[in-house]
All heavy atoms as an XYZ file, in Angstrom:
687
protein
N     -22.409      0.881    -10.798
C     -23.266     -0.288    -10.611
C     -23.356     -1.171    -11.800
O     -23.395     -2.362    -11.683
C     -24.629      0.315    -10.150
C     -25.635     -0.792     -9.776
S     -25.111     -1.523     -8.234
C     -26.418     -2.581     -7.921
N     -23.450     -0.560    -12.990
C     -23.552     -1.331    -14.194
C     -22.322     -2.119    -14.477
O     -22.379     -3.266    -14.852
C     -23.854     -0.351    -15.372
C     -24.454     -0.998    -16.577
C     -24.848      0.027    -17.572
C     -25.833     -0.497    -18.515
N     -26.236      0.444    -19.544
N     -21.149     -1.561    -14.219
C     -19.900     -2.151    -14.381
C     -19.764     -3.419    -13.425
O     -19.223     -4.459    -13.777
C     -18.747     -1.200    -14.158
C     -17.419     -1.800    -14.461
S     -17.304     -2.079    -16.170
C     -15.543     -2.257    -16.357
N     -20.274     -3.258    -12.222
C     -20.312     -4.323    -11.233
C     -21.113     -5.485    -11.720
O     -20.699     -6.704    -11.572
C     -20.827     -3.804     -9.916
C     -20.879     -4.902     -8.839
C     -19.733     -5.344     -8.285
C     -22.107     -5.379     -8.419
C     -19.714     -6.323     -7.363
C     -22.143     -6.386     -7.472
C     -20.963     -6.865     -6.893
N     -22.235     -5.298    -12.393
C     -23.052     -6.343    -12.916
C     -22.306     -7.122    -14.042
O     -22.330     -8.288    -14.100
C     -24.357     -5.786    -13.475
C     -25.353     -5.406    -12.412
C     -26.672     -4.874    -12.995
C     -27.573     -4.386    -11.946
N     -28.829     -3.900    -12.536
N     -21.679     -6.389    -14.939
C     -20.894     -7.006    -16.001
C     -19.742     -7.852    -15.419
O     -19.453     -8.929    -15.840
C     -20.353     -6.005    -16.964
C     -21.429     -5.321    -17.852
C     -21.542     -3.976    -17.946
C     -22.363     -6.121    -18.573
C     -22.525     -3.372    -18.736
C     -23.331     -5.551    -19.325
C     -23.405     -4.191    -19.447
O     -24.345     -3.618    -20.225
N     -19.106     -7.309    -14.430
C     -17.987     -8.024    -13.791
C     -18.489     -9.271    -13.134
O     -17.866    -10.316    -13.207
C     -17.311     -7.055    -12.782
C     -16.081     -7.634    -12.056
C     -14.986     -7.992    -13.052
C     -15.577     -6.695    -11.053
N     -19.607     -9.215    -12.457
C     -20.195    -10.315    -11.750
C     -20.649    -11.410    -12.758
O     -20.306    -12.612    -12.562
C     -21.433     -9.887    -10.937
C     -21.975    -10.926     -9.950
C     -20.991    -11.368     -8.947
C     -23.252    -10.367     -9.335
N     -21.225    -11.063    -13.824
C     -21.646    -12.006    -14.873
C     -20.390    -12.689    -15.505
O     -20.409    -13.920    -15.655
C     -22.533    -11.359    -15.946
C     -22.789    -12.290    -17.156
C     -23.864    -10.981    -15.296
N     -19.422    -11.889    -15.790
C     -18.191    -12.394    -16.410
C     -17.535    -13.334    -15.447
O     -17.066    -14.447    -15.848
C     -17.246    -11.268    -16.763
O     -17.940    -10.374    -17.652
C     -16.033    -11.787    -17.440
N     -17.376    -13.017    -14.228
C     -16.776    -13.879    -13.196
C     -17.589    -15.185    -13.063
O     -16.996    -16.264    -12.977
C     -16.739    -13.196    -11.871
C     -16.045    -13.857    -10.755
C     -14.596    -14.130    -11.117
C     -16.126    -13.046     -9.453
N     -18.895    -15.115    -13.069
C     -19.732    -16.291    -13.013
C     -19.449    -17.208    -14.192
O     -19.375    -18.464    -14.014
C     -21.198    -15.956    -12.877
C     -22.133    -17.108    -12.886
C     -22.248    -17.884    -11.762
C     -22.844    -17.429    -14.079
C     -23.085    -18.990    -11.779
C     -23.674    -18.519    -14.074
C     -23.808    -19.305    -12.943
N     -19.435    -16.664    -15.388
C     -19.219    -17.466    -16.597
C     -17.858    -18.131    -16.575
O     -17.644    -19.277    -16.895
C     -19.367    -16.634    -17.833
C     -20.784    -16.247    -18.193
C     -20.796    -15.299    -19.379
C     -21.646    -17.409    -18.451
N     -16.822    -17.393    -16.141
C     -15.475    -17.960    -16.102
C     -15.414    -19.084    -15.084
O     -14.823    -20.145    -15.347
C     -14.437    -16.819    -15.757
C     -14.281    -15.904    -16.927
C     -13.095    -17.454    -15.392
C     -13.456    -14.693    -16.664
N     -16.023    -18.890    -13.921
C     -16.024    -19.971    -12.863
C     -16.779    -21.182    -13.372
O     -16.337    -22.302    -13.139
C     -16.632    -19.425    -11.608
S     -15.589    -18.279    -10.741
N     -17.923    -20.972    -14.020
C     -18.666    -22.084    -14.585
C     -17.896    -22.906    -15.575
O     -17.917    -24.136    -15.613
C     -20.034    -21.601    -15.211
O     -20.678    -20.872    -14.181
C     -20.841    -22.734    -15.691
N     -17.195    -22.166    -16.482
C     -16.449    -22.864    -17.551
C     -15.274    -23.596    -16.967
O     -14.976    -24.743    -17.373
C     -16.031    -21.846    -18.594
C     -17.247    -21.385    -19.392
C     -14.992    -22.423    -19.563
C     -16.977    -20.192    -20.320
N     -14.617    -23.022    -16.039
C     -13.373    -23.671    -15.486
C     -13.673    -24.794    -14.534
O     -12.957    -25.769    -14.385
C     -12.452    -22.686    -14.745
O     -13.206    -22.042    -13.753
C     -11.939    -21.640    -15.753
N     -14.818    -24.774    -13.898
C     -15.216    -25.798    -12.891
C     -15.833    -27.047    -13.603
O     -15.647    -28.178    -13.116
C     -16.173    -25.255    -11.859
C     -16.716    -26.333    -10.985
C     -15.439    -24.165    -11.041
N     -16.450    -26.906    -14.755
C     -17.048    -27.973    -15.435
C     -16.034    -28.982    -15.955
O     -15.114    -28.622    -16.676
C     -17.845    -27.484    -16.622
O     -18.804    -26.456    -16.226
C     -18.596    -28.596    -17.312
N     -16.124    -30.169    -15.520
C     -15.159    -31.212    -15.976
C     -15.451    -31.613    -17.402
O     -16.475    -32.294    -17.648
C     -15.308    -32.380    -15.006
C     -16.681    -32.241    -14.527
C     -17.048    -30.781    -14.568
N     -14.650    -31.203    -18.344
C     -14.873    -31.493    -19.710
C     -14.652    -32.949    -20.057
O     -15.244    -33.441    -21.042
C     -13.982    -30.596    -20.619
C     -14.229    -29.111    -20.466
C     -13.300    -28.307    -21.284
C     -15.704    -28.735    -20.883
N     -13.816    -33.641    -19.367
C     -13.538    -35.010    -19.727
C     -14.671    -35.981    -19.443
O     -14.835    -36.973    -20.071
C     -12.262    -35.510    -18.980
O     -12.509    -35.472    -17.598
N     -15.480    -35.635    -18.449
C     -16.608    -36.577    -18.092
C     -17.968    -36.154    -18.750
O     -18.918    -36.825    -18.508
C     -16.809    -36.633    -16.604
O     -17.219    -35.346    -16.081
N     -17.965    -35.092    -19.558
C     -19.161    -34.688    -20.225
C     -19.438    -35.576    -21.375
O     -18.568    -35.851    -22.238
C     -19.060    -33.241    -20.720
C     -20.284    -32.797    -21.491
C     -18.861    -32.319    -19.587
N     -20.648    -36.131    -21.511
C     -21.092    -37.041    -22.626
C     -22.243    -36.402    -23.273
O     -23.144    -35.836    -22.601
C     -21.333    -38.372    -22.104
C     -20.144    -39.092    -21.524
C     -20.443    -40.472    -21.057
O     -21.542    -40.932    -21.222
N     -19.461    -41.104    -20.448
N     -22.331    -36.565    -24.577
C     -23.463    -35.974    -25.344
C     -24.627    -36.916    -25.462
O     -25.585    -36.605    -26.150
C     -22.939    -35.527    -26.709
N     -24.560    -38.082    -24.834
C     -25.630    -38.998    -25.016
C     -26.048    -39.604    -23.719
O     -25.276    -39.700    -22.743
C     -25.175    -40.177    -25.868
C     -24.793    -39.763    -27.309
C     -24.173    -40.853    -28.076
O     -23.763    -41.833    -27.485
N     -24.072    -40.733    -29.377
N     -27.317    -40.035    -23.616
C     -27.768    -40.777    -22.420
C     -27.152    -42.164    -22.469
O     -26.582    -42.599    -23.482
C     -29.259    -40.819    -22.408
S     -30.047    -41.733    -23.710
N     -27.344    -42.973    -21.393
C     -26.809    -44.323    -21.364
C     -27.341    -45.202    -22.392
O     -26.586    -45.979    -23.060
C     -27.027    -44.881    -19.998
N     -28.657    -45.102    -22.692
C     -29.255    -46.004    -23.685
C     -28.724    -45.615    -25.098
O     -28.410    -46.526    -25.862
C     -30.751    -45.772    -23.727
C     -31.630    -46.622    -22.848
S     -31.339    -48.324    -22.866
C     -32.849    -48.908    -23.590
N     -28.706    -44.372    -25.424
C     -28.208    -43.961    -26.710
C     -26.799    -44.348    -26.914
O     -26.321    -44.742    -28.003
C     -28.418    -42.479    -26.946
S     -30.147    -41.941    -26.901
N     -25.976    -44.143    -25.858
C     -24.542    -44.467    -25.968
C     -24.324    -45.956    -26.224
O     -23.491    -46.332    -27.074
C     -23.844    -44.058    -24.693
O     -22.471    -44.399    -24.726
N     -25.060    -46.774    -25.549
C     -24.953    -48.241    -25.698
C     -25.421    -48.643    -27.078
O     -24.718    -49.419    -27.759
C     -25.772    -48.971    -24.643
C     -25.682    -50.431    -24.642
C     -24.246    -50.870    -24.363
C     -26.629    -51.038    -23.601
N     -26.478    -48.071    -27.579
C     -26.972    -48.387    -28.935
C     -25.977    -47.951    -29.983
O     -25.711    -48.666    -30.935
C     -28.332    -47.693    -29.133
C     -29.048    -48.123    -30.341
O     -28.616    -49.136    -30.988
N     -29.988    -47.371    -30.786
N     -25.410    -46.793    -29.789
C     -24.442    -46.280    -30.821
C     -23.150    -47.117    -30.793
O     -22.598    -47.372    -31.833
C     -24.109    -44.806    -30.470
N     -22.705    -47.510    -29.586
C     -21.483    -48.385    -29.544
C     -21.738    -49.710    -30.207
O     -20.905    -50.213    -30.971
C     -21.078    -48.596    -28.084
C     -20.397    -47.406    -27.480
C     -20.111    -47.672    -26.020
O     -20.053    -48.782    -25.578
O     -19.822    -46.666    -25.278
N     -22.869    -50.314    -29.961
C     -23.155    -51.620    -30.562
C     -23.303    -51.545    -32.065
O     -22.929    -52.397    -32.831
C     -24.444    -52.249    -29.942
C     -24.222    -52.686    -28.574
O     -23.052    -52.961    -28.119
N     -25.279    -52.767    -27.745
N     -23.902    -50.447    -32.556
C     -24.101    -50.329    -33.980
C     -22.766    -50.029    -34.741
O     -22.572    -50.539    -35.841
C     -25.098    -49.228    -34.351
O     -24.587    -47.938    -34.039
N     -21.849    -49.320    -34.058
C     -20.557    -49.078    -34.808
C     -19.719    -50.268    -34.723
O     -18.847    -50.431    -35.639
C     -19.840    -47.853    -34.114
O     -19.687    -48.102    -32.735
C     -20.636    -46.583    -34.422
N     -19.816    -51.178    -33.777
C     -18.975    -52.316    -33.736
C     -19.372    -53.343    -34.830
O     -18.573    -54.045    -35.312
C     -19.177    -53.042    -32.380
C     -18.479    -52.371    -31.201
C     -18.700    -53.018    -29.911
O     -19.576    -53.958    -29.795
N     -18.076    -52.534    -28.834
N     -20.643    -53.319    -35.264
C     -21.097    -54.211    -36.287
C     -20.934    -53.613    -37.723
O     -21.365    -54.179    -38.659
C     -22.578    -54.560    -36.083
C     -22.773    -55.327    -34.783
O     -21.891    -56.025    -34.292
N     -23.937    -55.196    -34.231
N     -20.305    -52.430    -37.799
C     -20.028    -51.835    -39.068
C     -21.179    -50.875    -39.574
O     -21.090    -50.359    -40.668
N     -22.202    -50.694    -38.816
C     -23.283    -49.797    -39.202
C     -22.895    -48.362    -38.957
O     -22.006    -48.059    -38.103
C     -24.580    -50.116    -38.463
C     -25.084    -51.528    -38.770
O     -24.769    -52.083    -39.781
N     -25.876    -52.037    -37.861
N     -23.546    -47.439    -39.629
C     -23.256    -45.998    -39.452
C     -24.423    -45.381    -38.708
O     -24.491    -44.095    -38.784
C     -22.964    -45.373    -40.803
O     -24.131    -45.494    -41.639
C     -21.752    -45.864    -41.454
N     -25.310    -46.063    -38.116
C     -26.438    -45.508    -37.404
C     -25.944    -44.659    -36.177
O     -26.564    -43.641    -35.842
C     -27.386    -46.568    -36.950
C     -28.083    -47.277    -38.065
C     -28.854    -48.469    -37.545
O     -28.710    -48.886    -36.418
N     -29.730    -48.982    -38.407
N     -24.866    -45.031    -35.620
C     -24.346    -44.285    -34.426
C     -23.927    -42.865    -34.862
O     -24.095    -41.919    -34.103
N     -23.318    -42.755    -36.013
C     -22.902    -41.453    -36.469
C     -24.102    -40.597    -36.746
O     -24.107    -39.364    -36.388
C     -22.054    -41.543    -37.749
C     -21.496    -40.272    -38.256
C     -20.615    -40.473    -39.404
C     -20.015    -39.185    -40.019
N     -20.481    -37.939    -39.649
N     -25.145    -41.089    -37.305
C     -26.349    -40.357    -37.552
C     -27.008    -39.998    -36.239
O     -27.566    -38.855    -36.099
N     -26.948    -40.808    -35.196
C     -27.424    -40.508    -33.878
C     -26.756    -39.383    -33.306
O     -27.314    -38.429    -32.733
C     -27.418    -41.752    -32.995
C     -27.936    -41.587    -31.611
C     -29.472    -41.347    -31.651
C     -27.682    -42.877    -30.833
N     -25.432    -39.360    -33.403
C     -24.602    -38.300    -32.859
C     -24.869    -36.988    -33.589
O     -24.956    -35.928    -32.949
C     -23.086    -38.624    -32.923
C     -22.673    -39.619    -31.890
O     -23.275    -39.763    -30.849
N     -21.638    -40.362    -32.189
N     -24.987    -37.037    -34.905
C     -25.303    -35.809    -35.673
C     -26.660    -35.230    -35.293
O     -26.830    -34.026    -35.130
C     -25.321    -36.106    -37.138
C     -23.927    -36.366    -37.663
O     -22.918    -36.025    -36.975
O     -23.792    -36.965    -38.755
N     -27.669    -36.078    -35.028
C     -28.972    -35.642    -34.605
C     -28.957    -35.031    -33.205
O     -29.527    -33.931    -32.987
N     -28.186    -35.569    -32.321
C     -28.030    -35.018    -30.962
C     -27.416    -33.589    -31.080
O     -27.813    -32.657    -30.410
C     -27.222    -35.925    -30.041
C     -28.077    -37.127    -29.737
C     -26.854    -35.211    -28.757
C     -27.349    -38.276    -29.076
N     -26.336    -33.485    -31.867
C     -25.668    -32.168    -32.015
C     -26.545    -31.128    -32.668
O     -26.618    -29.972    -32.309
C     -24.377    -32.345    -32.832
C     -23.259    -33.088    -32.132
C     -22.052    -33.266    -33.000
C     -22.833    -32.352    -30.868
N     -27.395    -31.576    -33.613
C     -28.357    -30.679    -34.235
C     -29.352    -30.171    -33.253
O     -29.662    -28.977    -33.217
C     -29.097    -31.446    -35.434
C     -30.118    -30.631    -36.028
C     -29.800    -29.615    -36.950
C     -31.476    -30.877    -35.842
C     -30.744    -28.900    -37.571
C     -32.468    -30.167    -36.436
C     -32.062    -29.142    -37.340
N     -29.911    -31.076    -32.441
C     -30.878    -30.658    -31.409
C     -30.201    -29.718    -30.345
O     -30.813    -28.933    -29.729
C     -31.460    -31.882    -30.704
C     -32.400    -32.690    -31.606
C     -32.809    -33.955    -30.828
C     -33.614    -31.891    -31.972
N     -28.918    -29.912    -30.159
C     -28.184    -29.096    -29.179
C     -27.968    -27.622    -29.710
O     -28.036    -26.657    -28.936
C     -26.822    -29.679    -28.840
C     -25.907    -28.965    -27.914
C     -26.447    -29.013    -26.521
C     -24.510    -29.475    -27.996
N     -27.752    -27.498    -31.016
C     -27.411    -26.253    -31.604
C     -28.626    -25.303    -31.743
O     -28.465    -24.068    -31.606
C     -26.753    -26.454    -32.925
C     -26.655    -25.166    -33.744
C     -25.324    -27.022    -32.745
N     -29.806    -25.851    -31.977
C     -30.970    -25.087    -32.252
C     -31.313    -24.028    -31.135
O     -31.541    -22.893    -31.449
C     -32.205    -25.990    -32.524
C     -31.964    -26.788    -33.811
C     -33.485    -25.158    -32.696
C     -31.747    -25.967    -35.080
N     -31.333    -24.393    -29.866
C     -31.620    -23.358    -28.850
C     -30.586    -22.243    -28.803
O     -30.904    -21.114    -28.550
C     -31.655    -24.195    -27.537
C     -31.838    -25.533    -27.903
C     -31.280    -25.733    -29.227
N     -29.362    -22.616    -29.021
C     -28.295    -21.584    -29.035
C     -28.461    -20.609    -30.173
O     -28.249    -19.391    -30.041
C     -26.896    -22.224    -29.018
C     -26.538    -22.853    -27.732
C     -26.484    -24.223    -27.639
C     -26.302    -22.099    -26.569
C     -26.148    -24.839    -26.431
C     -26.009    -22.718    -25.385
C     -25.945    -24.116    -25.315
O     -25.586    -24.690    -24.174
N     -28.796    -21.132    -31.312
C     -29.064    -20.203    -32.468
C     -30.312    -19.378    -32.215
O     -30.267    -18.156    -32.564
C     -29.206    -21.046    -33.750
C     -28.045    -21.729    -34.344
C     -28.370    -22.596    -35.532
C     -26.981    -20.703    -34.693
N     -31.318    -19.881    -31.660
C     -32.478    -19.079    -31.371
C     -32.169    -17.986    -30.369
O     -32.530    -16.846    -30.475
C     -33.582    -20.024    -30.761
N     -31.374    -18.277    -29.277
C     -30.981    -17.301    -28.307
C     -30.106    -16.252    -28.926
O     -30.217    -15.066    -28.608
C     -30.314    -17.939    -27.157
N     -29.185    -16.636    -29.835
C     -28.325    -15.679    -30.516
C     -29.129    -14.747    -31.388
O     -28.848    -13.546    -31.455
C     -27.248    -16.430    -31.295
N     -30.100    -15.334    -32.127
C     -30.957    -14.486    -32.957
C     -31.756    -13.475    -32.222
O     -31.857    -12.317    -32.537
N     -32.335    -13.897    -31.045
C     -33.058    -12.968    -30.194
C     -32.132    -11.882    -29.591
O     -32.562    -10.719    -29.514
C     -33.781    -13.734    -29.101
C     -34.971    -14.549    -29.518
C     -35.472    -15.380    -28.328
C     -36.043    -13.685    -30.078
N     -30.933    -12.346    -29.242
C     -30.015    -11.353    -28.726
C     -29.553    -10.346    -29.739
O     -29.426     -9.110    -29.425
N     -29.364    -10.801    -30.959
C     -29.013     -9.836    -32.074
C     -30.158     -8.887    -32.335
O     -29.929     -7.647    -32.465
C     -28.687    -10.664    -33.339
C     -28.302     -9.849    -34.519
C     -26.926     -9.155    -34.261
C     -28.211    -10.706    -35.754
N     -31.411     -9.398    -32.340
C     -32.545     -8.503    -32.530
C     -32.709     -7.464    -31.425
O     -32.927     -6.278    -31.635
C     -33.848     -9.224    -32.688
C     -33.994    -10.036    -33.954
C     -35.258    -10.949    -33.874
C     -34.074     -9.167    -35.172
N     -32.480     -7.911    -30.191
C     -32.558     -7.012    -29.054
C     -31.462     -5.952    -29.109
O     -31.659     -4.810    -28.898
C     -32.446     -7.815    -27.760
C     -32.377     -6.894    -26.577
C     -33.491     -6.337    -25.974
C     -31.304     -6.544    -25.838
N     -33.078     -5.613    -24.860
C     -31.677     -5.708    -24.759
C     -29.992     -6.799    -25.896
C     -30.872     -5.177    -23.862
C     -29.077     -6.314    -24.986
C     -29.532     -5.481    -24.005
N     -30.257     -6.378    -29.474
C     -29.119     -5.435    -29.591
C     -29.350     -4.388    -30.644
O     -29.165     -3.226    -30.446
C     -27.885     -6.242    -29.893
C     -26.641     -5.347    -30.151
C     -25.986     -4.717    -29.127
C     -26.195     -5.146    -31.456
C     -24.946     -3.889    -29.369
C     -25.135     -4.302    -31.710
C     -24.478     -3.699    -30.697
O     -23.419     -2.874    -30.927
N     -29.864     -4.807    -31.838
C     -30.165     -3.881    -32.869
C     -31.235     -2.872    -32.453
O     -31.139     -1.692    -32.730
C     -30.549     -4.565    -34.121
C     -29.403     -5.199    -34.893
C     -29.765     -5.702    -36.230
C     -28.528     -6.132    -37.015
N     -28.759     -6.183    -38.397
N     -32.260     -3.341    -31.777
C     -33.301     -2.489    -31.356
C     -32.792     -1.506    -30.287
O     -33.109     -0.305    -30.331
C     -34.532     -3.278    -30.796
C     -35.631     -2.410    -30.269
C     -36.750     -3.234    -29.774
C     -37.865     -2.302    -29.322
N     -38.946     -3.019    -28.720
N     -32.001     -1.982    -29.343
C     -31.491     -1.163    -28.344
C     -30.507     -0.140    -28.849
O     -30.537      1.058    -28.524
C     -30.707     -1.979    -27.310
C     -30.044     -1.206    -26.243
C     -30.791     -0.628    -25.158
C     -28.684     -1.060    -26.161
C     -30.223      0.065    -24.162
C     -28.068     -0.356    -25.223
C     -28.834      0.222    -24.181
N     -29.688     -0.495    -29.857
C     -28.769      0.422    -30.446
C     -29.429      1.476    -31.261
O     -29.035      2.680    -31.156
C     -27.808     -0.368    -31.387
C     -26.703      0.479    -31.930
C     -25.757     -0.327    -32.779
N     -24.893      0.560    -33.473
C     -23.573      0.545    -33.380
N     -22.989     -0.362    -32.702
N     -22.857      1.377    -34.054
N     -30.471      1.139    -32.052
C     -31.166      2.200    -32.808
C     -31.922      3.112    -31.886
O     -31.945      4.320    -32.210
C     -32.116      1.523    -33.822
O     -33.063      0.694    -33.119
C     -31.402      0.683    -34.883
N     -32.534      2.629    -30.824
C     -33.227      3.540    -29.877
C     -32.196      4.450    -29.233
O     -32.478      5.634    -28.975
C     -34.024      2.745    -28.900
O     -33.192      2.041    -28.015
N     -31.026      3.977    -28.909
C     -30.018      4.819    -28.291
C     -29.482      5.845    -29.246
O     -29.289      7.015    -28.930
C     -28.861      3.887    -27.813
C     -27.930      4.553    -26.845
C     -26.955      3.577    -26.249
C     -26.151      4.216    -25.185
N     -25.168      3.298    -24.584
N     -29.287      5.443    -30.586
C     -28.869      6.391    -31.549
C     -29.930      7.494    -31.773
O     -29.622      8.650    -31.967
C     -28.575      5.672    -32.860
C     -27.280      4.867    -32.929
C     -27.176      4.043    -34.211
C     -26.049      5.757    -32.717
N     -31.214      7.111    -31.778
C     -32.273      8.100    -31.959
C     -32.335      9.041    -30.840
O     -32.555     10.241    -31.071
C     -33.621      7.354    -32.131
C     -33.784      6.624    -33.442
O     -33.083      6.955    -34.370
N     -34.646      5.658    -33.490
N     -32.130      8.660    -29.622
C     -32.077      9.516    -28.486
C     -30.941     10.505    -28.521
O     -31.104     11.658    -28.229
C     -32.073      8.747    -27.188
C     -33.290      8.027    -26.898
C     -33.228      7.264    -25.513
C     -34.479      6.500    -25.264
N     -34.355      5.680    -23.973
N     -29.781      9.985    -29.009
C     -28.628     10.876    -29.067
C     -28.823     11.951    -30.188
O     -28.366     13.048    -30.097
C     -27.318     10.093    -29.298
O     -27.347      9.431    -30.541
N     -29.521     11.529    -31.265
C     -29.790     12.485    -32.351
C     -30.770     13.537    -31.953
O     -30.680     14.676    -32.323
C     -30.268     11.725    -33.585
C     -29.191     10.995    -34.281
C     -29.774     10.143    -35.449
O     -30.926     10.050    -35.656
N     -28.830      9.590    -36.261
N     -31.715     13.136    -31.090
C     -32.708     14.096    -30.538
C     -32.109     15.157    -29.700
O     -32.439     16.301    -29.679
C     -33.848     13.349    -29.795
C     -34.766     12.585    -30.713
C     -35.766     11.792    -29.897
O     -35.724     11.847    -28.671
O     -36.577     11.057    -30.515
N     -30.988     14.767    -28.922
C     -30.355     15.635    -28.086
C     -29.573     16.674    -28.888
O     -29.450     17.837    -28.423
C     -29.420     14.850    -27.148
C     -30.100     14.122    -26.065
C     -29.103     13.400    -25.193
C     -29.824     12.598    -24.112
N     -28.886     11.858    -23.237
N     -29.101     16.255    -30.014
C     -28.298     17.199    -30.871
C     -29.242     18.236    -31.443
O     -28.879     19.412    -31.498
C     -27.564     16.433    -31.984
C     -26.498     15.457    -31.368
C     -26.960     17.364    -32.957
C     -25.874     14.554    -32.343
N     -30.432     17.861    -31.840
C     -31.340     18.753    -32.457
C     -31.939     19.677    -31.383
O     -32.064     20.754    -31.331
C     -32.481     18.053    -33.194
C     -32.017     17.202    -34.342
C     -33.210     16.403    -34.911
C     -31.416     18.022    -35.436
């Protein structure tokens, strides 16, 4: 049953990644995109700063989720190791 869940989650992730059209994905809303295009045409670098800010805001939730996942994994692994050591004794 546990293997079936892992297989189902993996299959879902693969389908999600392959179905998502990467060419039409944009990192900005229409207003931000227009503002960034106009600023880069006039020689300003505000558009680059805007893009960097958007990417920064995008990364933060993923880092938080990865940190929580790492903490959960360490806690789960140490509790599993403690249980196996108790069985030996």
